[in-house]
C-alpha positions as CSV (number, residue, x, y, z in Angstrom):
1,M,133.4,164.3,98.9
2,E,136.8,165.5,97.8
3,I,137.7,167.6,94.8
4,V,141.0,166.9,93.2
5,E,142.2,169.9,91.2
6,V,143.9,168.7,87.9
7,G,144.1,172.1,86.1
8,P,147.9,172.5,86.5
9,R,148.4,169.1,84.8
10,D,145.5,167.9,82.7
11,G,144.3,171.4,82.3
12,L,147.5,172.8,80.8
13,Q,148.9,169.8,79.0
14,N,146.5,170.1,76.0
15,E,146.6,173.9,75.7
16,K,148.6,175.4,72.8
17,K,150.3,178.1,74.9
18,V,153.2,176.9,77.1
19,L,153.3,178.8,80.3
20,S,156.4,179.7,82.4
21,T,157.2,178.0,85.6
22,A,156.4,181.2,87.5
23,E,152.9,181.3,86.0
24,K,152.2,177.7,86.8
25,V,153.3,178.2,90.4
26,A,151.2,181.3,90.7
27,Y,148.2,179.4,89.4
28,I,148.7,176.6,92.0
29,E,149.1,179.1,94.8
30,L,145.8,180.7,93.8
31,L,144.2,177.3,93.9
32,I,145.6,176.7,97.4
33,R,144.2,180.0,98.6
34,A,140.8,179.0,97.2
35,G,140.9,176.0,99.6
36,L,141.9,173.1,97.2
37,R,144.1,170.6,99.0
38,R,144.8,167.8,96.5
39,I,146.4,169.2,93.4
40,E,147.7,167.3,90.4
41,A,150.6,169.7,89.9
42,V,152.8,168.2,87.2
43,S,153.3,165.3,84.8
44,F,156.7,163.6,84.4
45,A,156.2,163.0,80.7
46,R,158.7,163.3,77.9
47,A,159.3,166.9,77.1
48,D,159.2,166.3,73.4
49,K,155.8,164.6,73.7
50,V,154.2,167.0,76.2
51,P,156.2,170.3,76.1
52,Q,153.7,172.0,78.5
53,M,155.0,169.7,81.3
54,A,158.7,170.0,80.5
55,D,159.5,172.0,83.7
56,A,158.0,169.5,86.2
57,E,161.0,169.5,88.4
58,A,161.3,173.3,88.5
59,V,157.6,173.7,89.3
60,M,157.8,171.2,92.2
61,E,160.9,172.9,93.5
62,A,159.2,176.3,93.6
63,L,155.9,175.2,95.1
64,P,155.1,176.1,98.8
65,R,155.0,173.0,101.0
66,S,152.4,172.4,103.7
67,E,151.2,169.4,105.6
68,D,147.6,170.0,104.5
69,V,148.3,170.3,100.8
70,S,149.1,167.2,98.7
71,Y,150.8,167.5,95.3
72,I,150.2,164.7,92.8
73,G,152.6,163.9,89.9
74,L,151.4,161.9,86.9
75,V,153.7,159.1,86.0
76,M,153.7,157.0,82.8
77,N,156.8,154.8,83.2
78,D,159.8,153.9,85.4
79,R,161.8,156.9,84.3
80,G,159.0,159.2,85.1
81,L,158.7,157.6,88.6
82,S,162.4,158.2,89.2
83,R,161.9,161.9,88.4
84,A,158.8,162.1,90.6
85,I,160.6,160.5,93.6
86,L,163.5,163.0,93.4
87,T,161.0,165.9,93.5
88,E,159.4,164.5,96.6
89,V,155.8,164.6,95.3
90,D,153.2,163.6,97.9
91,E,151.4,161.2,95.5
92,V,152.0,159.5,92.2
93,N,149.2,158.9,89.8
94,F,149.9,156.0,87.4
95,V,147.9,155.7,84.1
96,I,146.8,152.5,82.5
97,V,144.7,152.7,79.4
98,T,142.1,150.1,78.7
99,T,142.9,149.5,74.9
100,D,146.1,148.6,73.1
101,T,145.7,151.2,70.4
102,F,145.3,154.1,72.8
103,S,147.9,152.7,75.2
104,K,150.5,152.5,72.5
105,R,149.8,156.1,71.5
106,N,149.7,157.4,75.1
107,Q,152.7,155.6,76.5
108,G,154.2,153.3,73.9
109,T,153.1,150.0,75.4
110,T,150.3,147.5,75.1
111,V,147.9,147.1,78.0
112,D,149.7,143.8,79.0
113,E,153.1,145.5,79.0
114,A,151.7,148.5,81.0
115,L,150.3,146.2,83.6
116,R,153.6,144.3,83.9
117,Q,155.5,147.5,84.4
118,L,153.0,148.8,87.0
119,A,153.7,146.3,89.8
120,P,157.4,147.2,90.3
121,M,156.6,150.9,90.0
122,V,153.9,150.7,92.7
123,G,156.4,148.9,94.8
124,R,159.1,151.6,94.4
125,A,156.6,154.3,95.2
126,K,155.6,152.6,98.4
127,E,159.2,152.1,99.4
128,A,159.6,155.9,99.0
129,E,156.5,156.3,101.2
130,I,154.6,158.1,98.4
131,K,150.9,157.5,98.1
132,T,149.8,155.8,94.9
133,S,146.8,155.9,92.6
134,V,145.9,154.4,89.3
135,T,143.8,156.1,86.7
136,V,142.1,153.7,84.3
137,A,142.1,155.8,81.2
138,A,139.5,155.4,78.5
139,S,137.2,153.6,80.9
140,F,134.1,154.9,79.1
141,G,135.3,154.6,75.5
142,C,138.3,154.7,73.3
143,P,138.9,157.3,70.5
144,F,140.5,154.6,68.3
145,E,138.8,151.3,69.2
146,G,135.3,152.6,70.2
147,E,133.3,151.0,72.9
148,V,135.1,149.6,75.9
149,T,133.6,146.7,77.8
150,T,133.2,146.5,81.5
151,E,135.5,143.5,81.5
152,Q,138.3,145.6,79.9
153,V,138.0,148.2,82.7
154,M,137.7,145.8,85.6
155,R,140.8,143.9,84.4
156,V,142.8,147.1,85.2
157,V,140.8,147.8,88.4
158,K,141.6,144.3,89.7
159,A,145.3,144.6,88.9
160,A,145.5,147.9,90.7
161,N,143.5,146.5,93.6
162,D,145.8,143.5,93.9
163,L,148.8,145.8,94.1
164,G,147.3,147.6,97.0
165,V,147.2,151.2,95.6
166,D,145.6,153.9,97.7
167,E,143.1,155.0,95.1
168,I,141.6,153.9,91.8
169,A,140.2,156.5,89.3
170,L,137.9,155.7,86.4
171,G,138.8,158.1,83.6
172,D,136.4,159.3,80.9
173,T,139.3,160.6,78.9
174,I,137.3,161.6,75.8
175,G,134.1,162.6,77.5
176,V,131.7,159.9,76.1
177,G,130.2,158.5,79.3
178,T,126.7,158.9,80.6
179,P,125.2,158.4,84.0
180,S,124.2,154.8,83.2
181,D,127.8,154.1,82.3
182,V,128.9,155.6,85.7
183,R,126.5,153.4,87.5
184,R,127.6,150.3,85.6
185,L,131.3,150.8,86.2
186,I,131.1,152.0,89.8
187,S,128.9,148.9,90.6
188,A,131.4,146.6,88.9
189,A,134.3,148.2,90.7
190,R,132.7,148.0,94.1
191,A,132.2,144.3,93.5
192,I,136.0,144.0,93.1
193,T,137.5,146.5,95.5
194,G,137.0,148.5,98.7
195,T,139.7,150.9,97.6
196,K,138.9,154.6,97.5
197,L,137.3,155.4,94.1
198,R,137.7,158.6,92.1
199,L,136.1,159.8,88.8
200,H,138.1,161.7,86.2
201,L,135.5,163.3,83.9
202,H,135.7,165.4,80.7
203,N,132.7,167.4,79.4
204,T,133.3,166.8,75.7
205,R,129.7,165.8,75.0
206,N,128.1,167.9,77.8
207,T,127.5,164.9,80.1
208,G,130.4,165.5,82.6
209,Y,128.4,167.2,85.3
210,A,125.6,164.6,85.1
211,N,128.2,161.9,85.5
212,A,129.8,163.8,88.4
213,I,126.5,163.9,90.4
214,T,125.8,160.3,89.6
215,G,129.2,159.4,90.9
216,Y,128.6,161.3,94.1
217,E,125.2,159.5,94.5
218,M,127.0,156.2,93.9
219,G,129.4,157.0,96.7
220,V,132.7,157.7,95.0
221,E,135.0,159.5,97.4
222,A,136.7,162.0,95.0
223,L,136.1,163.8,91.7
224,D,138.7,165.4,89.4
225,S,138.1,168.9,87.9
226,A,140.0,171.8,86.5
227,A,139.5,175.4,87.3
228,G,138.0,177.1,84.3
229,G,137.2,173.7,82.7
230,I,140.4,173.8,80.7
231,G,142.4,170.9,79.3
232,G,142.2,167.6,77.4
233,C,144.4,164.7,76.3
234,P,147.1,165.5,73.6
235,F,147.0,161.8,72.5
236,A,143.2,161.6,72.0
237,P,141.5,163.4,69.0
238,N,138.8,165.9,70.0
239,A,139.3,165.4,73.7
240,T,138.1,168.7,75.2
241,G,138.4,170.1,78.7
242,N,137.8,168.7,82.2
243,I,134.7,169.5,84.1
244,G,135.2,173.0,85.7
245,T,136.0,173.2,89.4
246,E,133.8,176.2,89.9
247,D,130.9,174.5,88.2
248,L,131.4,171.3,90.1
249,F,131.5,173.3,93.3
250,Y,128.1,174.9,92.5
251,L,126.6,171.5,91.6
252,L,127.8,169.8,94.8
253,S,127.0,172.7,97.1
254,R,123.5,173.0,95.7
255,S,123.1,169.3,96.3
256,G,123.9,169.7,100.0
257,V,127.6,168.8,100.0
258,S,129.8,170.9,102.3
259,L,133.0,172.0,100.7
260,D,135.7,174.1,102.3
261,I,136.3,176.2,99.2
262,D,136.2,179.9,98.7
263,F,134.2,180.4,95.5
264,E,135.5,184.0,94.8
265,K,139.1,182.9,95.1
266,L,138.4,179.9,92.9
267,V,137.1,182.2,90.2
268,E,140.2,184.3,90.6
269,A,142.3,181.3,89.9
270,S,140.2,180.4,86.9
271,L,140.3,183.9,85.4
272,F,144.1,184.0,86.1
273,I,144.8,180.9,84.1
274,T,142.4,181.5,81.2
275,D,143.9,185.0,80.9
276,R,147.4,183.6,80.7
277,L,146.3,181.0,78.2
278,E,144.5,183.7,76.2
279,I,141.2,181.6,76.1
280,S,137.7,181.9,77.4
281,A,136.9,179.6,80.2
282,P,134.7,176.7,79.1
283,A,133.3,176.5,82.6
284,Q,130.2,178.7,83.3
285,L,130.3,179.9,86.9
286,S,133.0,182.4,86.5
287,R,130.6,184.3,84.3
288,A,127.2,183.3,85.8
289,G,128.1,183.5,89.4
290,L,126.5,181.8,92.3
291,F,122.7,181.7,92.8
292,P,122.0,183.6,96.0
293,S,120.7,180.7,98.1
294,M,123.3,177.9,98.6
295,S,121.3,176.0,101.1
296,P,119.8,172.6,100.2
297,R,116.2,172.7,99.0
């Protein structure tokens, strides 16, 4: 099981306080010291739409580079991809939303238009020898259109699979999913693709961790989380934070999953970022601490 740290992007993009480049870089360096090796570091979004991510190029230029650390950049359109390629990100994560209303608000296109634009962008990223992933946003429900069908989600999964991306993520953008939804969507995705699967979960309705362990039991290869449980989507009403990396670490470790992560250093990163944001961490483990025995029962 792999933890993908999304705090520096999805964690920061919905917070009111805009941090300096130096603070963002210090946060990422703390996450690396804690043992996290795939980090969604930036988003190449429009600065007027997501001011928290306006300094993406400066952040990427200042980050330490290492063969064992992979930096991911979120990309919404062709212009964002051009910016990402110039910064030499290790991976690009494209976003396709399942519903037209949310897609128009999120990136100014219908789902059909977004899928048409996706193919040449994936091709360009591959030519640049950058790994590719597609996050299927609002897989579990839409804040504007309500329920999302399995067919709506699998339409995007199939398109991503046909393009040969390296990874497909099912995103619970507004935190409405339950374990039964996870089982339904993972089963449907496995019937379409053998591509690596990832879950992007929010804890808006307190089901994020139940969904995470269900995903693990269903065999997904990676889970997204944010140190401190910060974040949300600026284009979705009432979308609260991601599941917390420290809480996910505890859940997986107590379930017998071996993770090469230093918990104390992870908490240090969590406290650093929540202090800079002047908020209390939604995640629990920075306050509660580990239970003494971490061995499987």
